[in-house]
PDB file of N, CA, C, O and CB in Angstrom:
ATOM      1  N   MET A   1     155.692 128.544 128.289  1.00  0.00           N
ATOM      2  CA  MET A   1     156.171 129.247 127.115  1.00  0.00           C
ATOM      3  C   MET A   1     156.411 130.716 127.476  1.00  0.00           C
ATOM      4  O   MET A   1     155.593 131.313 128.175  1.00  0.00           O
ATOM      5  CB  MET A   1     155.161 129.118 125.940  1.00  0.00           C
ATOM      6  N   PRO A   2     157.521 131.310 127.010  1.00  0.00           N
ATOM      7  CA  PRO A   2     157.798 132.701 127.383  1.00  0.00           C
ATOM      8  C   PRO A   2     156.848 133.674 126.690  1.00  0.00           C
ATOM      9  O   PRO A   2     156.203 133.349 125.693  1.00  0.00           O
ATOM     10  CB  PRO A   2     159.242 133.059 127.044  1.00  0.00           C
ATOM     11  N   LYS A   3     156.789 134.869 127.251  1.00  0.00           N
ATOM     12  CA  LYS A   3     155.947 135.905 126.659  1.00  0.00           C
ATOM     13  C   LYS A   3     156.531 136.347 125.323  1.00  0.00           C
ATOM     14  O   LYS A   3     157.743 136.296 125.115  1.00  0.00           O
ATOM     15  CB  LYS A   3     155.808 137.111 127.615  1.00  0.00           C
ATOM     16  N   LEU A   4     155.659 136.780 124.425  1.00  0.00           N
ATOM     17  CA  LEU A   4     156.106 137.333 123.153  1.00  0.00           C
ATOM     18  C   LEU A   4     156.519 138.780 123.364  1.00  0.00           C
ATOM     19  O   LEU A   4     155.890 139.504 124.135  1.00  0.00           O
ATOM     20  CB  LEU A   4     154.997 137.226 122.073  1.00  0.00           C
ATOM     21  N   LYS A   5     157.564 139.195 122.687  1.00  0.00           N
ATOM     22  CA  LYS A   5     158.010 140.576 122.804  1.00  0.00           C
ATOM     23  C   LYS A   5     157.323 141.428 121.747  1.00  0.00           C
ATOM     24  O   LYS A   5     157.131 141.000 120.609  1.00  0.00           O
ATOM     25  CB  LYS A   5     159.543 140.672 122.668  1.00  0.00           C
ATOM     26  N   THR A   6     156.961 142.632 122.141  1.00  0.00           N
ATOM     27  CA  THR A   6     156.396 143.603 121.212  1.00  0.00           C
ATOM     28  C   THR A   6     157.531 144.203 120.397  1.00  0.00           C
ATOM     29  O   THR A   6     158.570 144.560 120.952  1.00  0.00           O
ATOM     30  CB  THR A   6     155.598 144.711 121.963  1.00  0.00           C
ATOM     31  N   HIS A   7     157.344 144.317 119.087  1.00  0.00           N
ATOM     32  CA  HIS A   7     158.336 144.945 118.220  1.00  0.00           C
ATOM     33  C   HIS A   7     158.204 146.453 118.386  1.00  0.00           C
ATOM     34  O   HIS A   7     157.213 147.040 117.952  1.00  0.00           O
ATOM     35  CB  HIS A   7     158.148 144.515 116.717  1.00  0.00           C
ATOM     36  N   LYS A   8     159.198 147.088 119.015  1.00  0.00           N
ATOM     37  CA  LYS A   8     159.083 148.486 119.417  1.00  0.00           C
ATOM     38  C   LYS A   8     158.998 149.439 118.229  1.00  0.00           C
ATOM     39  O   LYS A   8     158.297 150.449 118.299  1.00  0.00           O
ATOM     40  CB  LYS A   8     160.253 148.864 120.283  1.00  0.00           C
ATOM     41  N   GLY A   9     159.706 149.131 117.138  1.00  0.00           N
ATOM     42  CA  GLY A   9     159.628 149.999 115.966  1.00  0.00           C
ATOM     43  C   GLY A   9     158.233 150.026 115.384  1.00  0.00           C
ATOM     44  O   GLY A   9     157.750 151.076 114.961  1.00  0.00           O
ATOM     45  N   THR A  10     157.581 148.872 115.360  1.00  0.00           N
ATOM     46  CA  THR A  10     156.216 148.789 114.847  1.00  0.00           C
ATOM     47  C   THR A  10     155.242 149.454 115.801  1.00  0.00           C
ATOM     48  O   THR A  10     154.300 150.114 115.362  1.00  0.00           O
ATOM     49  CB  THR A  10     155.814 147.331 114.617  1.00  0.00           C
ATOM     50  N   SER A  11     155.454 149.291 117.097  1.00  0.00           N
ATOM     51  CA  SER A  11     154.517 149.857 118.068  1.00  0.00           C
ATOM     52  C   SER A  11     154.536 151.379 118.053  1.00  0.00           C
ATOM     53  O   SER A  11     153.554 152.009 118.446  1.00  0.00           O
ATOM     54  CB  SER A  11     154.842 149.354 119.464  1.00  0.00           C
ATOM     55  N   LYS A  12     155.635 151.979 117.605  1.00  0.00           N
ATOM     56  CA  LYS A  12     155.709 153.434 117.515  1.00  0.00           C
ATOM     57  C   LYS A  12     155.049 153.956 116.244  1.00  0.00           C
ATOM     58  O   LYS A  12     154.717 155.138 116.163  1.00  0.00           O
ATOM     59  CB  LYS A  12     157.158 153.890 117.567  1.00  0.00           C
ATOM     60  N   ARG A  13     154.854 153.091 115.254  1.00  0.00           N
ATOM     61  CA  ARG A  13     154.317 153.523 113.967  1.00  0.00           C
ATOM     62  C   ARG A  13     152.862 153.138 113.746  1.00  0.00           C
ATOM     63  O   ARG A  13     152.143 153.840 113.035  1.00  0.00           O
ATOM     64  CB  ARG A  13     155.143 152.953 112.868  1.00  0.00           C
ATOM     65  N   ILE A  14     152.417 152.048 114.335  1.00  0.00           N
ATOM     66  CA  ILE A  14     151.075 151.514 114.090  1.00  0.00           C
ATOM     67  C   ILE A  14     150.388 151.316 115.426  1.00  0.00           C
ATOM     68  O   ILE A  14     151.017 150.886 116.393  1.00  0.00           O
ATOM     69  CB  ILE A  14     151.128 150.175 113.287  1.00  0.00           C
ATOM     70  N   TRP A  15     149.089 151.629 115.487  1.00  0.00           N
ATOM     71  CA  TRP A  15     148.344 151.407 116.722  1.00  0.00           C
ATOM     72  C   TRP A  15     146.987 150.824 116.395  1.00  0.00           C
ATOM     73  O   TRP A  15     146.480 150.970 115.283  1.00  0.00           O
ATOM     74  CB  TRP A  15     148.191 152.714 117.522  1.00  0.00           C
ATOM     75  N   LYS A  16     146.406 150.159 117.383  1.00  0.00           N
ATOM     76  CA  LYS A  16     145.102 149.532 117.216  1.00  0.00           C
ATOM     77  C   LYS A  16     144.016 150.463 117.710  1.00  0.00           C
ATOM     78  O   LYS A  16     144.179 151.139 118.726  1.00  0.00           O
ATOM     79  CB  LYS A  16     145.037 148.192 117.958  1.00  0.00           C
ATOM     80  N   THR A  17     142.900 150.499 116.986  1.00  0.00           N
ATOM     81  CA  THR A  17     141.741 151.255 117.427  1.00  0.00           C
ATOM     82  C   THR A  17     140.930 150.387 118.382  1.00  0.00           C
ATOM     83  O   THR A  17     141.262 149.223 118.605  1.00  0.00           O
ATOM     84  CB  THR A  17     140.876 151.718 116.218  1.00  0.00           C
ATOM     85  N   GLY A  18     139.881 150.950 118.936  1.00  0.00           N
ATOM     86  CA  GLY A  18     139.033 150.197 119.843  1.00  0.00           C
ATOM     87  C   GLY A  18     138.359 149.021 119.177  1.00  0.00           C
ATOM     88  O   GLY A  18     138.113 147.999 119.817  1.00  0.00           O
ATOM     89  N   SER A  19     138.054 149.156 117.883  1.00  0.00           N
ATOM     90  CA  SER A  19     137.390 148.073 117.162  1.00  0.00           C
ATOM     91  C   SER A  19     138.371 147.044 116.616  1.00  0.00           C
ATOM     92  O   SER A  19     137.958 146.044 116.029  1.00  0.00           O
ATOM     93  CB  SER A  19     136.570 148.637 116.030  1.00  0.00           C
ATOM     94  N   GLY A  20     139.679 147.282 116.806  1.00  0.00           N
ATOM     95  CA  GLY A  20     140.677 146.310 116.376  1.00  0.00           C
ATOM     96  C   GLY A  20     141.330 146.610 115.045  1.00  0.00           C
ATOM     97  O   GLY A  20     142.183 145.844 114.598  1.00  0.00           O
ATOM     98  N   LYS A  21     140.949 147.717 114.390  1.00  0.00           N
ATOM     99  CA  LYS A  21     141.603 148.086 113.137  1.00  0.00           C
ATOM    100  C   LYS A  21     142.991 148.638 113.439  1.00  0.00           C
ATOM    101  O   LYS A  21     143.251 149.117 114.542  1.00  0.00           O
ATOM    102  CB  LYS A  21     140.755 149.125 112.349  1.00  0.00           C
ATOM    103  N   LEU A  22     143.879 148.568 112.452  1.00  0.00           N
ATOM    104  CA  LEU A  22     145.229 149.085 112.606  1.00  0.00           C
ATOM    105  C   LEU A  22     145.328 150.425 111.896  1.00  0.00           C
ATOM    106  O   LEU A  22     144.913 150.551 110.745  1.00  0.00           O
ATOM    107  CB  LEU A  22     146.276 148.087 112.052  1.00  0.00           C
ATOM    108  N   ARG A  23     145.878 151.430 112.578  1.00  0.00           N
ATOM    109  CA  ARG A  23     146.020 152.759 112.003  1.00  0.00           C
ATOM    110  C   ARG A  23     147.500 153.090 111.882  1.00  0.00           C
ATOM    111  O   ARG A  23     148.324 152.599 112.653  1.00  0.00           O
ATOM    112  CB  ARG A  23     145.283 153.821 112.862  1.00  0.00           C
ATOM    113  N   ARG A  24     147.826 153.934 110.900  1.00  0.00           N
ATOM    114  CA  ARG A  24     149.208 154.368 110.721  1.00  0.00           C
ATOM    115  C   ARG A  24     149.216 155.771 110.142  1.00  0.00           C
ATOM    116  O   ARG A  24     148.237 156.205 109.535  1.00  0.00           O
ATOM    117  CB  ARG A  24     149.989 153.392 109.805  1.00  0.00           C
ATOM    118  N   ARG A  25     150.310 156.472 110.327  1.00  0.00           N
ATOM    119  CA  ARG A  25     150.481 157.798 109.736  1.00  0.00           C
ATOM    120  C   ARG A  25     150.931 157.645 108.293  1.00  0.00           C
ATOM    121  O   ARG A  25     151.657 156.712 107.949  1.00  0.00           O
ATOM    122  CB  ARG A  25     151.503 158.644 110.543  1.00  0.00           C
ATOM    123  N   LYS A  26     150.493 158.570 107.459  1.00  0.00           N
ATOM    124  CA  LYS A  26     150.959 158.573 106.077  1.00  0.00           C
ATOM    125  C   LYS A  26     152.287 159.320 105.991  1.00  0.00           C
ATOM    126  O   LYS A  26     152.614 160.139 106.849  1.00  0.00           O
ATOM    127  CB  LYS A  26     149.905 159.215 105.138  1.00  0.00           C
ATOM    128  N   ALA A  27     153.033 159.024 104.948  1.00  0.00           N
ATOM    129  CA  ALA A  27     154.322 159.678 104.741  1.00  0.00           C
ATOM    130  C   ALA A  27     154.124 161.111 104.264  1.00  0.00           C
ATOM    131  O   ALA A  27     153.044 161.473 103.797  1.00  0.00           O
ATOM    132  CB  ALA A  27     155.171 158.893 103.729  1.00  0.00           C
ATOM    133  N   GLY A  28     155.166 161.919 104.383  1.00  0.00           N
ATOM    134  CA  GLY A  28     155.137 163.269 103.856  1.00  0.00           C
ATOM    135  C   GLY A  28     154.475 164.276 104.762  1.00  0.00           C
ATOM    136  O   GLY A  28     153.879 165.232 104.265  1.00  0.00           O
ATOM    137  N   ARG A  29     154.549 164.108 106.077  1.00  0.00           N
ATOM    138  CA  ARG A  29     153.866 165.002 107.011  1.00  0.00           C
ATOM    139  C   ARG A  29     154.818 165.878 107.818  1.00  0.00           C
ATOM    140  O   ARG A  29     154.351 166.772 108.524  1.00  0.00           O
ATOM    141  CB  ARG A  29     153.021 164.197 107.950  1.00  0.00           C
ATOM    142  N   ASP A  30     156.110 165.668 107.747  1.00  0.00           N
ATOM    143  CA  ASP A  30     157.001 166.322 108.695  1.00  0.00           C
ATOM    144  C   ASP A  30     157.648 167.610 108.188  1.00  0.00           C
ATOM    145  O   ASP A  30     157.696 168.593 108.927  1.00  0.00           O
ATOM    146  CB  ASP A  30     158.062 165.378 109.086  1.00  0.00           C
ATOM    147  N   HIS A  31     158.135 167.632 106.980  1.00  0.00           N
ATOM    148  CA  HIS A  31     158.778 168.849 106.485  1.00  0.00           C
ATOM    149  C   HIS A  31     158.685 168.863 104.966  1.00  0.00           C
ATOM    150  O   HIS A  31     158.228 167.895 104.359  1.00  0.00           O
ATOM    151  CB  HIS A  31     160.265 168.939 106.954  1.00  0.00           C
ATOM    152  N   PHE A  32     159.120 169.963 104.352  1.00  0.00           N
ATOM    153  CA  PHE A  32     159.020 170.186 102.900  1.00  0.00           C
ATOM    154  C   PHE A  32     157.567 170.207 102.440  1.00  0.00           C
ATOM    155  O   PHE A  32     157.243 169.666 101.383  1.00  0.00           O
ATOM    156  CB  PHE A  32     159.790 169.097 102.136  1.00  0.00           C
ATOM    157  N   ARG A  33     156.694 170.826 103.223  1.00  0.00           N
ATOM    158  CA  ARG A  33     155.280 170.848 102.858  1.00  0.00           C
ATOM    159  C   ARG A  33     154.810 172.224 102.421  1.00  0.00           C
ATOM    160  O   ARG A  33     153.670 172.372 101.981  1.00  0.00           O
ATOM    161  CB  ARG A  33     154.444 170.376 104.015  1.00  0.00           C
ATOM    162  N   GLY A  34     155.666 173.235 102.533  1.00  0.00           N
ATOM    163  CA  GLY A  34     155.235 174.604 102.272  1.00  0.00           C
ATOM    164  C   GLY A  34     154.828 174.852 100.834  1.00  0.00           C
ATOM    165  O   GLY A  34     153.921 175.647 100.587  1.00  0.00           O
ATOM    166  N   HIS A  35     155.464 174.206  99.887  1.00  0.00           N
ATOM    167  CA  HIS A  35     155.195 174.462  98.476  1.00  0.00           C
ATOM    168  C   HIS A  35     154.062 173.600  97.917  1.00  0.00           C
ATOM    169  O   HIS A  35     153.708 173.736  96.746  1.00  0.00           O
ATOM    170  CB  HIS A  35     156.447 174.229  97.672  1.00  0.00           C
ATOM    171  N   LYS A  36     153.498 172.730  98.727  1.00  0.00           N
ATOM    172  CA  LYS A  36     152.443 171.844  98.233  1.00  0.00           C
ATOM    173  C   LYS A  36     151.081 172.508  98.357  1.00  0.00           C
ATOM    174  O   LYS A  36     150.889 173.409  99.173  1.00  0.00           O
ATOM    175  CB  LYS A  36     152.453 170.515  98.998  1.00  0.00           C
ATOM    176  N   SER A  37     150.142 172.056  97.544  1.00  0.00           N
ATOM    177  CA  SER A  37     148.795 172.616  97.581  1.00  0.00           C
ATOM    178  C   SER A  37     148.081 172.170  98.854  1.00  0.00           C
ATOM    179  O   SER A  37     148.490 171.210  99.509  1.00  0.00           O
ATOM    180  CB  SER A  37     147.990 172.192  96.330  1.00  0.00           C
ATOM    181  N   ALA A  38     147.009 172.882  99.192  1.00  0.00           N
ATOM    182  CA  ALA A  38     146.247 172.548 100.396  1.00  0.00           C
ATOM    183  C   ALA A  38     145.669 171.144 100.279  1.00  0.00           C
ATOM    184  O   ALA A  38     145.593 170.414 101.268  1.00  0.00           O
ATOM    185  CB  ALA A  38     145.118 173.575 100.632  1.00  0.00           C
ATOM    186  N   LYS A  39     145.266 170.770  99.077  1.00  0.00           N
ATOM    187  CA  LYS A  39     144.702 169.439  98.876  1.00  0.00           C
ATOM    188  C   LYS A  39     145.742 168.365  99.191  1.00  0.00           C
ATOM    189  O   LYS A  39     145.433 167.353  99.820  1.00  0.00           O
ATOM    190  CB  LYS A  39     144.190 169.281  97.431  1.00  0.00           C
ATOM    191  N   GLN A  40     146.971 168.595  98.750  1.00  0.00           N
ATOM    192  CA  GLN A  40     148.037 167.630  99.028  1.00  0.00           C
ATOM    193  C   GLN A  40     148.373 167.607 100.514  1.00  0.00           C
ATOM    194  O   GLN A  40     148.600 166.542 101.088  1.00  0.00           O
ATOM    195  CB  GLN A  40     149.292 167.962  98.207  1.00  0.00           C
ATOM    196  N   ARG A  41     148.405 168.792 101.139  1.00  0.00           N
ATOM    197  CA  ARG A  41     148.791 168.858 102.544  1.00  0.00           C
ATOM    198  C   ARG A  41     147.738 168.229 103.441  1.00  0.00           C
ATOM    199  O   ARG A  41     148.072 167.501 104.376  1.00  0.00           O
ATOM    200  CB  ARG A  41     149.030 170.301 102.959  1.00  0.00           C
ATOM    201  N   LEU A  42     146.475 168.502 103.168  1.00  0.00           N
ATOM    202  CA  LEU A  42     145.412 168.022 104.037  1.00  0.00           C
ATOM    203  C   LEU A  42     145.084 166.553 103.786  1.00  0.00           C
ATOM    204  O   LEU A  42     144.526 165.885 104.657  1.00  0.00           O
ATOM    205  CB  LEU A  42     144.172 168.866 103.848  1.00  0.00           C
ATOM    206  N   GLY A  43     145.426 166.050 102.606  1.00  0.00           N
ATOM    207  CA  GLY A  43     145.094 164.670 102.284  1.00  0.00           C
ATOM    208  C   GLY A  43     145.981 163.645 102.947  1.00  0.00           C
ATOM    209  O   GLY A  43     145.701 162.448 102.885  1.00  0.00           O
ATOM    210  N   ARG A  44     147.049 164.099 103.581  1.00  0.00           N
ATOM    211  CA  ARG A  44     148.002 163.172 104.188  1.00  0.00           C
ATOM    212  C   ARG A  44     147.779 163.119 105.689  1.00  0.00           C
ATOM    213  O   ARG A  44     148.451 163.823 106.443  1.00  0.00           O
ATOM    214  CB  ARG A  44     149.456 163.588 103.871  1.00  0.00           C
ATOM    215  N   GLY A  45     146.851 162.299 106.124  1.00  0.00           N
ATOM    216  CA  GLY A  45     146.575 162.194 107.549  1.00  0.00           C
ATOM    217  C   GLY A  45     146.884 160.808 108.062  1.00  0.00           C
ATOM    218  O   GLY A  45     147.983 160.284 107.880  1.00  0.00           O
ATOM    219  N   VAL A  46     145.897 160.229 108.704  1.00  0.00           N
ATOM    220  CA  VAL A  46     146.017 158.880 109.255  1.00  0.00           C
ATOM    221  C   VAL A  46     145.168 157.965 108.396  1.00  0.00           C
ATOM    222  O   VAL A  46     144.070 158.344 107.988  1.00  0.00           O
ATOM    223  CB  VAL A  46     145.575 158.821 110.764  1.00  0.00           C
ATOM    224  N   SER A  47     145.654 156.772 108.116  1.00  0.00           N
ATOM    225  CA  SER A  47     144.884 155.843 107.300  1.00  0.00           C
ATOM    226  C   SER A  47     144.826 154.483 107.985  1.00  0.00           C
ATOM    227  O   SER A  47     145.584 154.195 108.911  1.00  0.00           O
ATOM    228  CB  SER A  47     145.495 155.715 105.889  1.00  0.00           C
ATOM    229  N   VAL A  48     143.915 153.668 107.506  1.00  0.00           N
ATOM    230  CA  VAL A  48     143.808 152.296 107.993  1.00  0.00           C
ATOM    231  C   VAL A  48     144.862 151.474 107.269  1.00  0.00           C
ATOM    232  O   VAL A  48     145.025 151.592 106.054  1.00  0.00           O
ATOM    233  CB  VAL A  48     142.366 151.707 107.768  1.00  0.00           C
ATOM    234  N   SER A  49     145.567 150.652 108.008  1.00  0.00           N
ATOM    235  CA  SER A  49     146.606 149.814 107.426  1.00  0.00           C
ATOM    236  C   SER A  49     145.989 148.809 106.457  1.00  0.00           C
ATOM    237  O   SER A  49     144.833 148.417 106.614  1.00  0.00           O
ATOM    238  CB  SER A  49     147.396 149.087 108.529  1.00  0.00           C
ATOM    239  N   MET A  50     146.766 148.391 105.450  1.00  0.00           N
ATOM    240  CA  MET A  50     146.248 147.463 104.457  1.00  0.00           C
ATOM    241  C   MET A  50     145.916 146.118 105.099  1.00  0.00           C
ATOM    242  O   MET A  50     146.717 145.601 105.878  1.00  0.00           O
ATOM    243  CB  MET A  50     147.259 147.277 103.319  1.00  0.00           C
ATOM    244  N   PRO A  51     144.756 145.540 104.794  1.00  0.00           N
ATOM    245  CA  PRO A  51     144.355 144.275 105.418  1.00  0.00           C
ATOM    246  C   PRO A  51     145.341 143.135 105.189  1.00  0.00           C
ATOM    247  O   PRO A  51     145.460 142.244 106.030  1.00  0.00           O
ATOM    248  CB  PRO A  51     143.011 143.867 104.905  1.00  0.00           C
ATOM    249  N   ALA A  52     146.048 143.151 104.064  1.00  0.00           N
ATOM    250  CA  ALA A  52     147.000 142.079 103.793  1.00  0.00           C
ATOM    251  C   ALA A  52     148.165 142.102 104.779  1.00  0.00           C
ATOM    252  O   ALA A  52     148.803 141.073 105.003  1.00  0.00           O
ATOM    253  CB  ALA A  52     147.524 142.190 102.365  1.00  0.00           C
ATOM    254  N   GLN A  53     148.448 143.258 105.369  1.00  0.00           N
ATOM    255  CA  GLN A  53     149.554 143.368 106.318  1.00  0.00           C
ATOM    256  C   GLN A  53     149.139 143.009 107.737  1.00  0.00           C
ATOM    257  O   GLN A  53     150.001 142.787 108.586  1.00  0.00           O
ATOM    258  CB  GLN A  53     150.117 144.769 106.295  1.00  0.00           C
ATOM    259  N   ASN A  54     147.849 142.946 108.013  1.00  0.00           N
ATOM    260  CA  ASN A  54     147.383 142.775 109.383  1.00  0.00           C
ATOM    261  C   ASN A  54     147.901 141.514 110.075  1.00  0.00           C
ATOM    262  O   ASN A  54     148.260 141.596 111.249  1.00  0.00           O
ATOM    263  CB  ASN A  54     145.900 142.758 109.393  1.00  0.00           C
ATOM    264  N   PRO A  55     147.961 140.349 109.417  1.00  0.00           N
ATOM    265  CA  PRO A  55     148.492 139.176 110.121  1.00  0.00           C
ATOM    266  C   PRO A  55     149.946 139.361 110.556  1.00  0.00           C
ATOM    267  O   PRO A  55     150.314 138.969 111.663  1.00  0.00           O
ATOM    268  CB  PRO A  55     148.381 137.947 109.234  1.00  0.00           C
ATOM    269  N   ARG A  56     150.764 139.947 109.705  1.00  0.00           N
ATOM    270  CA  ARG A  56     152.176 140.164 110.045  1.00  0.00           C
ATOM    271  C   ARG A  56     152.300 141.165 111.189  1.00  0.00           C
ATOM    272  O   ARG A  56     153.078 140.956 112.119  1.00  0.00           O
ATOM    273  CB  ARG A  56     152.965 140.663 108.813  1.00  0.00           C
ATOM    274  N   VAL A  57     151.532 142.253 111.120  1.00  0.00           N
ATOM    275  CA  VAL A  57     151.590 143.258 112.174  1.00  0.00           C
ATOM    276  C   VAL A  57     151.063 142.674 113.475  1.00  0.00           C
ATOM    277  O   VAL A  57     151.538 143.034 114.552  1.00  0.00           O
ATOM    278  CB  VAL A  57     150.789 144.513 111.780  1.00  0.00           C
ATOM    279  N   GLY A  58     150.098 141.788 113.391  1.00  0.00           N
ATOM    280  CA  GLY A  58     149.586 141.133 114.584  1.00  0.00           C
ATOM    281  C   GLY A  58     150.645 140.317 115.301  1.00  0.00           C
ATOM    282  O   GLY A  58     150.621 140.208 116.527  1.00  0.00           O
ATOM    283  N   GLU A  59     151.577 139.741 114.550  1.00  0.00           N
ATOM    284  CA  GLU A  59     152.693 139.015 115.166  1.00  0.00           C
ATOM    285  C   GLU A  59     153.651 139.972 115.869  1.00  0.00           C
ATOM    286  O   GLU A  59     154.210 139.648 116.916  1.00  0.00           O
ATOM    287  CB  GLU A  59     153.449 138.197 114.109  1.00  0.00           C
ATOM    288  N   LEU A  60     153.833 141.154 115.279  1.00  0.00           N
ATOM    289  CA  LEU A  60     154.770 142.120 115.848  1.00  0.00           C
ATOM    290  C   LEU A  60     154.187 142.840 117.056  1.00  0.00           C
ATOM    291  O   LEU A  60     154.925 143.276 117.939  1.00  0.00           O
ATOM    292  CB  LEU A  60     155.176 143.133 114.797  1.00  0.00           C
ATOM    293  N   LEU A  61     152.853 142.966 117.098  1.00  0.00           N
ATOM    294  CA  LEU A  61     152.173 143.649 118.204  1.00  0.00           C
ATOM    295  C   LEU A  61     151.231 142.671 118.898  1.00  0.00           C
ATOM    296  O   LEU A  61     150.020 142.748 118.694  1.00  0.00           O
ATOM    297  CB  LEU A  61     151.388 144.898 117.695  1.00  0.00           C
ATOM    298  N   PRO A  62     151.746 141.762 119.704  1.00  0.00           N
ATOM    299  CA  PRO A  62     150.880 140.744 120.291  1.00  0.00           C
ATOM    300  C   PRO A  62     149.950 141.269 121.375  1.00  0.00           C
ATOM    301  O   PRO A  62     148.931 140.638 121.656  1.00  0.00           O
ATOM    302  CB  PRO A  62     151.713 139.652 120.855  1.00  0.00           C
ATOM    303  N   TYR A  63     150.274 142.427 122.006  1.00  0.00           N
ATOM    304  CA  TYR A  63     149.473 142.889 123.138  1.00  0.00           C
ATOM    305  C   TYR A  63     148.848 144.233 122.869  1.00  0.00           C
ATOM    306  O   TYR A  63     148.140 144.767 123.724  1.00  0.00           O
ATOM    307  CB  TYR A  63     150.316 142.963 124.384  1.00  0.00           C
TER     308      TYR A  63
END
C-alpha cells in the first residue's frame, strides 16, 4: 500500500504537541490590532484544536 500524503495546508496551520494534542493559531493576530484593547490583543494566542476535529485532522496529518 502506498504511503499517505501529508496535507500541506493543514501541516502549516496545525501541529502536534509532545503529548499528542493538536495546537493551532487563533485568528486576528496579523494586522488591524492597534485599536483593540490589551485584553483583546493578548487573548488571541495559541489554542488546543477542538476534539471533534481531531479524527479529520489525523487523516490529513498522518505522520
